[in-house]
N, CA, C and O atoms as CSV, one atom per row, in Angstrom:
chain,resi,resn,atom,element,x,y,z
A,1,MET,N,N,13.198,5.860,13.854
A,1,MET,CA,C,11.991,4.978,12.534
A,1,MET,C,C,13.246,4.267,12.085
A,1,MET,O,O,14.392,4.677,12.270
A,2,GLY,N,N,12.872,3.094,11.441
A,2,GLY,CA,C,13.544,2.013,11.354
A,2,GLY,C,C,13.654,2.022,9.418
A,2,GLY,O,O,12.921,2.684,8.683
A,3,GLN,N,N,14.600,1.238,9.047
A,3,GLN,CA,C,14.759,1.637,7.389
A,3,GLN,C,C,13.650,0.959,6.759
A,3,GLN,O,O,13.297,-0.137,7.194
A,4,TYR,N,N,13.148,1.419,5.919
A,4,TYR,CA,C,11.733,1.233,5.042
A,4,TYR,C,C,12.309,1.349,3.601
A,4,TYR,O,O,12.924,2.321,3.162
A,5,GLU,N,N,12.016,0.224,2.949
A,5,GLU,CA,C,12.083,0.262,1.147
A,5,GLU,C,C,11.014,1.112,0.503
A,5,GLU,O,O,9.830,1.123,0.839
A,6,THR,N,N,11.553,1.802,-0.433
A,6,THR,CA,C,10.612,2.810,-0.896
A,6,THR,C,C,10.122,2.090,-2.322
A,6,THR,O,O,10.672,1.114,-2.832
A,7,ILE,N,N,9.006,2.769,-2.822
A,7,ILE,CA,C,8.497,2.192,-4.204
A,7,ILE,C,C,8.000,3.112,-5.041
A,7,ILE,O,O,6.917,3.610,-4.734
A,8,PRO,N,N,8.688,3.558,-6.310
A,8,PRO,CA,C,8.403,4.931,-7.004
A,8,PRO,C,C,6.926,4.252,-7.569
A,8,PRO,O,O,6.528,3.122,-7.852
A,9,PHE,N,N,6.372,5.619,-7.557
A,9,PHE,CA,C,4.634,5.987,-7.824
A,9,PHE,C,C,4.759,7.009,-9.003
A,9,PHE,O,O,5.321,8.063,-8.705
A,10,LEU,N,N,4.312,6.865,-10.337
A,10,LEU,CA,C,3.934,7.719,-10.884
A,10,LEU,C,C,2.431,8.179,-11.252
A,10,LEU,O,O,1.687,7.525,-11.984
A,11,THR,N,N,2.069,9.499,-10.588
A,11,THR,CA,C,0.846,10.051,-10.582
A,11,THR,C,C,0.560,10.298,-12.062
A,11,THR,O,O,1.338,10.402,-13.011
A,12,GLU,N,N,-1.053,10.376,-11.983
A,12,GLU,CA,C,-1.728,10.502,-13.160
A,12,GLU,C,C,-1.210,11.872,-14.356
A,12,GLU,O,O,-1.280,11.787,-15.582
A,13,ASP,N,N,-0.825,12.780,-13.753
A,13,ASP,CA,C,0.224,13.733,-14.332
A,13,ASP,C,C,1.346,13.857,-14.796
A,13,ASP,O,O,1.771,14.712,-15.574
A,14,GLY,N,N,2.116,12.554,-14.080
A,14,GLY,CA,C,3.569,11.831,-14.439
A,14,GLY,C,C,4.246,12.248,-13.702
A,14,GLY,O,O,5.317,12.571,-14.217
A,15,GLU,N,N,4.173,12.474,-12.434
A,15,GLU,CA,C,4.697,13.358,-11.709
A,15,GLU,C,C,5.369,11.902,-10.517
A,15,GLU,O,O,4.539,11.347,-9.798
A,16,LYS,N,N,6.929,11.427,-10.455
A,16,LYS,CA,C,7.063,10.724,-9.507
A,16,LYS,C,C,7.251,10.681,-8.052
A,16,LYS,O,O,8.246,11.282,-7.647
A,17,VAL,N,N,6.503,10.092,-7.166
A,17,VAL,CA,C,6.549,10.081,-5.983
A,17,VAL,C,C,7.226,8.825,-5.321
A,17,VAL,O,O,6.805,7.730,-5.694
A,18,ASP,N,N,8.128,8.855,-4.475
A,18,ASP,CA,C,8.178,7.569,-3.572
A,18,ASP,C,C,7.876,7.417,-2.589
A,18,ASP,O,O,8.195,8.197,-1.692
A,19,PHE,N,N,7.127,6.322,-2.392
A,19,PHE,CA,C,6.513,5.814,-1.152
A,19,PHE,C,C,7.378,4.754,-0.580
A,19,PHE,O,O,8.064,3.918,-1.169
A,20,TYR,N,N,7.164,5.008,0.977
A,20,TYR,CA,C,7.707,3.965,1.878
A,20,TYR,C,C,6.780,3.144,2.190
A,20,TYR,O,O,5.683,3.415,2.677
A,21,ILE,N,N,7.379,1.719,1.804
A,21,ILE,CA,C,6.374,0.598,2.223
A,21,ILE,C,C,6.568,0.325,3.676
A,21,ILE,O,O,7.676,0.008,4.108
A,22,LEU,N,N,5.482,0.446,4.468
A,22,LEU,CA,C,5.424,-0.037,5.504
A,22,LEU,C,C,5.109,-1.359,6.029
A,22,LEU,O,O,5.453,-1.680,7.167
A,23,GLU,N,N,4.370,-2.264,5.128
A,23,GLU,CA,C,4.171,-3.494,5.510
A,23,GLU,C,C,3.774,-4.238,4.141
A,23,GLU,O,O,3.556,-3.431,3.237
A,24,GLN,N,N,3.660,-5.303,3.851
A,24,GLN,CA,C,3.133,-5.950,2.990
A,24,GLN,C,C,2.568,-7.461,3.321
A,24,GLN,O,O,2.839,-8.196,4.271
A,25,THR,N,N,1.601,-7.682,2.089
A,25,THR,CA,C,0.445,-9.084,2.239
A,25,THR,C,C,0.377,-9.585,1.368
A,25,THR,O,O,0.478,-9.118,0.233
A,26,MET,N,N,0.154,-10.849,1.742
A,26,MET,CA,C,-0.305,-11.987,0.292
A,26,MET,C,C,-2.025,-12.265,0.767
A,26,MET,O,O,-2.360,-12.620,1.897
A,27,ILE,N,N,-2.605,-12.108,0.066
A,27,ILE,CA,C,-4.125,-12.530,0.154
A,27,ILE,C,C,-4.679,-13.313,-0.884
A,27,ILE,O,O,-4.710,-12.623,-1.902
A,28,SER,N,N,-5.081,-14.321,-1.060
A,28,SER,CA,C,-5.510,-15.113,-1.993
A,28,SER,C,C,-4.440,-15.129,-3.375
A,28,SER,O,O,-4.829,-15.207,-4.540
A,29,GLY,N,N,-3.288,-15.055,-3.017
A,29,GLY,CA,C,-2.641,-14.833,-4.176
A,29,GLY,C,C,-1.875,-13.846,-4.542
A,29,GLY,O,O,-0.756,-13.933,-5.047
A,30,VAL,N,N,-2.580,-12.735,-4.244
A,30,VAL,CA,C,-2.587,-10.992,-4.637
A,30,VAL,C,C,-2.116,-10.494,-3.637
A,30,VAL,O,O,-2.706,-10.450,-2.557
A,31,ASN,N,N,-0.221,-9.746,-4.007
A,31,ASN,CA,C,0.489,-9.048,-3.286
A,31,ASN,C,C,0.033,-7.721,-2.840
A,31,ASN,O,O,-0.327,-6.994,-3.767
A,32,TYR,N,N,-0.040,-7.231,-1.685
A,32,TYR,CA,C,-0.378,-5.896,-1.338
A,32,TYR,C,C,0.453,-5.368,-0.422
A,32,TYR,O,O,1.177,-5.935,0.397
A,33,LEU,N,N,0.199,-3.722,-0.739
A,33,LEU,CA,C,1.355,-2.905,-0.107
A,33,LEU,C,C,1.138,-1.879,0.665
A,33,LEU,O,O,0.789,-0.920,-0.022
A,34,LEU,N,N,1.183,-1.635,1.789
A,34,LEU,CA,C,0.643,-0.691,2.598
A,34,LEU,C,C,1.720,0.439,2.850
A,34,LEU,O,O,2.605,0.285,3.691
A,35,VAL,N,N,1.584,1.774,1.952
A,35,VAL,CA,C,2.864,2.621,1.776
A,35,VAL,C,C,1.894,4.122,2.237
A,35,VAL,O,O,0.730,4.392,2.533
A,36,THR,N,N,3.165,4.805,2.076
A,36,THR,CA,C,3.079,6.167,2.805
A,36,THR,C,C,3.944,7.218,2.429
A,36,THR,O,O,5.050,6.974,2.912
A,37,ASP,N,N,3.953,8.331,1.757
A,37,ASP,CA,C,4.332,9.739,1.703
A,37,ASP,C,C,5.807,10.117,2.798
A,37,ASP,O,O,6.935,10.547,2.559
A,38,ASP,N,N,5.124,9.718,3.992
A,38,ASP,CA,C,5.525,10.570,5.346
A,38,ASP,C,C,5.587,9.687,6.327
A,38,ASP,O,O,4.513,9.307,6.792
A,39,ILE,N,N,6.764,9.181,6.847
A,39,ILE,CA,C,7.088,7.972,7.573
A,39,ILE,C,C,7.258,9.140,9.132
A,39,ILE,O,O,6.918,8.630,10.199
A,40,GLU,N,N,7.725,10.494,9.159
A,40,GLU,CA,C,7.822,11.037,10.203
A,40,GLU,C,C,6.552,11.329,10.664
A,40,GLU,O,O,6.602,11.290,11.893
A,41,ALA,N,N,5.522,11.580,10.314
A,41,ALA,CA,C,4.183,11.978,11.204
A,41,ALA,C,C,3.520,10.961,12.362
A,41,ALA,O,O,3.809,9.770,12.248
A,42,GLU,N,N,2.671,11.351,13.438
A,42,GLU,CA,C,2.777,10.514,13.963
A,42,GLU,C,C,1.348,9.940,13.267
A,42,GLU,O,O,1.048,8.747,13.211
A,43,GLU,N,N,0.612,10.956,12.798
A,43,GLU,CA,C,-0.470,10.336,11.947
A,43,GLU,C,C,-0.496,10.580,10.362
A,43,GLU,O,O,-0.254,11.617,9.744
A,44,THR,N,N,-0.805,9.513,9.965
A,44,THR,CA,C,-0.567,9.892,8.424
A,44,THR,C,C,-1.084,9.439,7.596
A,44,THR,O,O,-1.190,8.250,7.899
A,45,GLU,N,N,-1.616,9.640,6.458
A,45,GLU,CA,C,-2.414,8.914,4.970
A,45,GLU,C,C,-1.443,7.832,4.676
A,45,GLU,O,O,-0.223,7.969,4.760
A,46,VAL,N,N,-2.005,6.847,4.357
A,46,VAL,CA,C,-1.356,5.241,3.942
A,46,VAL,C,C,-2.443,5.320,2.730
A,46,VAL,O,O,-3.523,5.909,2.703
A,47,LEU,N,N,-1.840,4.583,1.804
A,47,LEU,CA,C,-2.291,3.762,0.608
A,47,LEU,C,C,-2.242,2.424,0.513
A,47,LEU,O,O,-1.138,1.915,0.707
A,48,MET,N,N,-3.077,1.775,0.286
A,48,MET,CA,C,-3.081,0.131,0.171
A,48,MET,C,C,-2.718,0.037,-1.636
A,48,MET,O,O,-3.562,0.634,-2.306
A,49,MET,N,N,-2.145,-0.301,-2.047
A,49,MET,CA,C,-1.606,-1.113,-3.368
A,49,MET,C,C,-1.532,-2.239,-3.776
A,49,MET,O,O,-1.343,-3.110,-2.926
A,50,ARG,N,N,-1.631,-2.584,-4.992
A,50,ARG,CA,C,-2.051,-4.371,-5.310
A,50,ARG,C,C,-0.997,-4.161,-6.431
A,50,ARG,O,O,-0.589,-3.241,-7.141
A,51,GLU,N,N,-0.772,-5.437,-6.236
A,51,GLU,CA,C,0.450,-5.743,-7.419
A,51,GLU,C,C,-0.092,-6.386,-8.450
A,51,GLU,O,O,-1.096,-7.032,-8.151
A,52,ASN,N,N,0.224,-6.421,-9.519
A,52,ASN,CA,C,-0.297,-6.733,-11.094
A,52,ASN,C,C,1.116,-7.148,-11.694
A,52,ASN,O,O,1.953,-6.346,-12.109
A,53,PRO,N,N,1.205,-8.081,-11.680
A,53,PRO,CA,C,2.359,-9.010,-12.551
A,53,PRO,C,C,2.089,-9.003,-13.759
A,53,PRO,O,O,0.968,-9.300,-14.173
A,54,ASP,N,N,3.303,-8.581,-14.704
A,54,ASP,CA,C,2.892,-8.725,-15.997
A,54,ASP,C,C,3.159,-10.312,-16.188
A,54,ASP,O,O,3.680,-11.066,-15.366
A,55,SER,N,N,2.739,-10.585,-17.303
A,55,SER,CA,C,2.647,-11.926,-17.983
A,55,SER,C,C,3.262,-13.113,-17.639
A,55,SER,O,O,2.678,-14.115,-17.226
A,56,ASP,N,N,4.807,-12.951,-17.867
A,56,ASP,CA,C,5.689,-13.705,-17.898
A,56,ASP,C,C,6.043,-13.490,-16.338
A,56,ASP,O,O,6.975,-14.197,-15.954
A,57,GLY,N,N,5.588,-12.820,-15.573
A,57,GLY,CA,C,5.948,-12.495,-14.134
A,57,GLY,C,C,7.367,-12.148,-13.810
A,57,GLY,O,O,7.826,-12.417,-12.700
A,58,VAL,N,N,7.978,-11.643,-14.606
A,58,VAL,CA,C,9.370,-10.856,-14.442
A,58,VAL,C,C,9.001,-9.063,-13.727
A,58,VAL,O,O,9.628,-8.516,-12.820
A,59,TYR,N,N,8.072,-8.624,-14.332
A,59,TYR,CA,C,8.136,-7.591,-13.823
A,59,TYR,C,C,6.278,-7.210,-13.052
A,59,TYR,O,O,5.389,-8.053,-12.932
A,60,ALA,N,N,6.205,-6.025,-12.738
A,60,ALA,CA,C,4.805,-5.865,-12.175
A,60,ALA,C,C,4.666,-4.394,-12.045
A,60,ALA,O,O,5.680,-3.702,-12.137
A,61,SER,N,N,3.469,-3.831,-11.833
A,61,SER,CA,C,3.253,-2.748,-11.589
A,61,SER,C,C,1.942,-2.496,-10.298
A,61,SER,O,O,1.264,-3.428,-9.863
A,62,TYR,N,N,1.820,-1.259,-9.912
A,62,TYR,CA,C,0.743,-1.818,-8.563
A,62,TYR,C,C,0.211,-0.481,-8.767
A,62,TYR,O,O,0.791,0.510,-9.211
A,63,GLU,N,N,-1.143,-0.634,-8.318
A,63,GLU,CA,C,-2.398,0.257,-8.664
A,63,GLU,C,C,-3.046,0.465,-7.047
A,63,GLU,O,O,-3.054,-0.292,-6.076
A,64,ILE,N,N,-3.471,1.580,-7.215
A,64,ILE,CA,C,-4.071,1.882,-5.519
A,64,ILE,C,C,-5.546,1.059,-5.618
A,64,ILE,O,O,-6.247,0.745,-6.580
A,65,VAL,N,N,-5.658,0.892,-4.366
A,65,VAL,CA,C,-6.873,-0.199,-4.022
A,65,VAL,C,C,-7.796,0.879,-4.034
A,65,VAL,O,O,-7.609,1.935,-3.431
A,66,ASP,N,N,-8.951,0.568,-4.833
A,66,ASP,CA,C,-10.005,1.555,-4.510
A,66,ASP,C,C,-11.759,1.276,-4.624
A,66,ASP,O,O,-12.706,2.022,-4.871
A,67,ASP,N,N,-11.640,-0.176,-4.313
A,67,ASP,CA,C,-12.928,-1.045,-4.195
A,67,ASP,C,C,-13.117,-0.853,-2.488
A,67,ASP,O,O,-12.224,-1.027,-1.658
A,68,GLU,N,N,-13.923,-0.621,-2.329
A,68,GLU,CA,C,-14.462,-0.486,-0.625
A,68,GLU,C,C,-14.853,-1.839,-0.184
A,68,GLU,O,O,-15.252,-1.856,0.980
A,69,ASP,N,N,-14.849,-2.956,-0.779
A,69,ASP,CA,C,-14.875,-4.154,-0.115
A,69,ASP,C,C,-13.479,-4.632,0.210
A,69,ASP,O,O,-13.060,-4.870,1.343
A,70,GLU,N,N,-12.694,-4.763,-1.125
A,70,GLU,CA,C,-11.075,-4.742,-1.062
A,70,GLU,C,C,-10.565,-4.314,-0.162
A,70,GLU,O,O,-9.702,-4.991,0.397
A,71,LEU,N,N,-10.875,-3.141,0.277
A,71,LEU,CA,C,-9.966,-1.897,1.428
A,71,LEU,C,C,-10.344,-2.419,2.808
A,71,LEU,O,O,-9.560,-2.451,3.757
A,72,LYS,N,N,-11.618,-2.829,2.839
A,72,LYS,CA,C,-11.938,-3.374,4.450
A,72,LYS,C,C,-11.351,-4.530,4.355
A,72,LYS,O,O,-10.687,-4.786,5.360
A,73,ALA,N,N,-11.329,-5.406,3.474
A,73,ALA,CA,C,-10.502,-6.689,3.740
A,73,ALA,C,C,-8.809,-6.292,4.109
A,73,ALA,O,O,-8.162,-6.588,5.113
A,74,VAL,N,N,-8.508,-5.729,3.223
A,74,VAL,CA,C,-7.074,-5.791,3.281
A,74,VAL,C,C,-6.595,-4.958,4.512
A,74,VAL,O,O,-5.829,-5.377,5.380
A,75,SER,N,N,-7.152,-3.733,4.461
A,75,SER,CA,C,-7.086,-3.016,6.167
A,75,SER,C,C,-7.111,-3.990,7.519
A,75,SER,O,O,-6.363,-3.756,8.469
A,76,THR,N,N,-7.955,-4.995,7.513
A,76,THR,CA,C,-8.495,-5.687,8.351
A,76,THR,C,C,-6.867,-6.525,8.898
A,76,THR,O,O,-6.389,-6.695,10.019
A,77,VAL,N,N,-6.330,-6.936,7.375
A,77,VAL,CA,C,-4.988,-8.062,7.636
A,77,VAL,C,C,-4.096,-6.842,8.203
A,77,VAL,O,O,-3.702,-7.055,9.350
A,78,PHE,N,N,-3.663,-5.521,7.607
A,78,PHE,CA,C,-2.783,-5.108,8.154
A,78,PHE,C,C,-2.668,-4.786,9.171
A,78,PHE,O,O,-1.563,-4.811,9.712
A,79,GLU,N,N,-4.113,-4.237,9.992
A,79,GLU,CA,C,-4.325,-4.036,11.245
A,79,GLU,C,C,-3.852,-4.893,12.288
A,79,GLU,O,O,-3.372,-4.631,13.391
A,80,GLU,N,N,-4.137,-6.195,11.587
A,80,GLU,CA,C,-3.416,-7.435,12.366
A,80,GLU,C,C,-1.872,-7.651,12.558
A,80,GLU,O,O,-1.263,-8.124,13.518
A,81,LEU,N,N,-1.450,-7.193,11.430
A,81,LEU,CA,C,-0.057,-7.715,11.099
A,81,LEU,C,C,0.678,-6.260,11.823
A,81,LEU,O,O,1.763,-6.490,12.356
A,82,ILE,N,N,0.294,-5.109,11.875
A,82,ILE,CA,C,0.981,-3.749,12.830
A,82,ILE,C,C,0.699,-3.581,13.854
A,82,ILE,O,O,-0.447,-3.158,14.002
A,83,ASP,N,N,1.439,-3.776,14.970
A,83,ASP,CA,C,1.253,-3.668,16.210
A,83,ASP,C,C,0.681,-1.926,16.364
A,83,ASP,O,O,1.163,-1.086,15.603
A,84,ASP,N,N,-0.323,-1.542,17.366
A,84,ASP,CA,C,-0.346,-0.362,17.616
A,84,ASP,C,C,-0.963,0.611,16.742
A,84,ASP,O,O,-0.672,1.785,16.973
A,85,VAL,N,N,-2.069,0.276,15.408
A,85,VAL,CA,C,-2.000,1.197,14.618
A,85,VAL,C,C,-3.834,0.483,13.930
A,85,VAL,O,O,-4.344,-0.584,13.588
A,86,ASP,N,N,-4.183,1.907,14.069
A,86,ASP,CA,C,-5.822,1.976,13.294
A,86,ASP,C,C,-5.730,2.372,12.106
A,86,ASP,O,O,-5.116,3.404,11.836
A,87,ILE,N,N,-6.331,1.613,11.172
A,87,ILE,CA,C,-6.549,1.945,10.073
A,87,ILE,C,C,-8.474,2.505,9.494
A,87,ILE,O,O,-9.508,1.842,9.420
A,88,GLU,N,N,-8.156,4.090,9.179
A,88,GLU,CA,C,-9.448,4.444,9.363
A,88,GLU,C,C,-9.526,4.946,7.763
A,88,GLU,O,O,-8.754,5.671,7.136
A,89,LEU,N,N,-10.742,4.288,7.360
A,89,LEU,CA,C,-10.855,3.985,5.650
A,89,LEU,C,C,-11.478,5.389,5.376
A,89,LEU,O,O,-12.344,5.873,6.106
A,90,LEU,N,N,-11.024,5.946,4.381
A,90,LEU,CA,C,-11.822,7.561,3.676
A,90,LEU,C,C,-12.034,6.910,2.406
A,90,LEU,O,O,-11.349,6.090,1.796
A,91,TYR,N,N,-13.318,7.550,2.103
A,91,TYR,CA,C,-13.670,7.154,0.879
A,91,TYR,C,C,-13.712,8.493,-0.032
A,91,TYR,O,O,-13.480,9.577,0.502
A,92,ASP,N,N,-13.972,8.417,-1.232
A,92,ASP,CA,C,-14.530,9.655,-1.772
A,92,ASP,C,C,-16.047,10.051,-1.780
A,92,ASP,O,O,-16.402,11.126,-2.265
């Protein structure tokens, strides 16, 4: 498996989790990341994260995309960018 950048993420209970960035894309001026915490598994769960830059554009935070329409649109783009990948959307 190739080299992947990681991004730290703080969970709601304050736990730090490092996610591997599988792919990145910009849609309508918004940066999205496709991330996972396990790059070794043949099948793994991924998260789509939206970048939220601060007002001066120096720093950014990321939040998990949970809007169903946004998830569908972003997953379609990620499937086109990554060969041999199928993204199955799971909703709560």
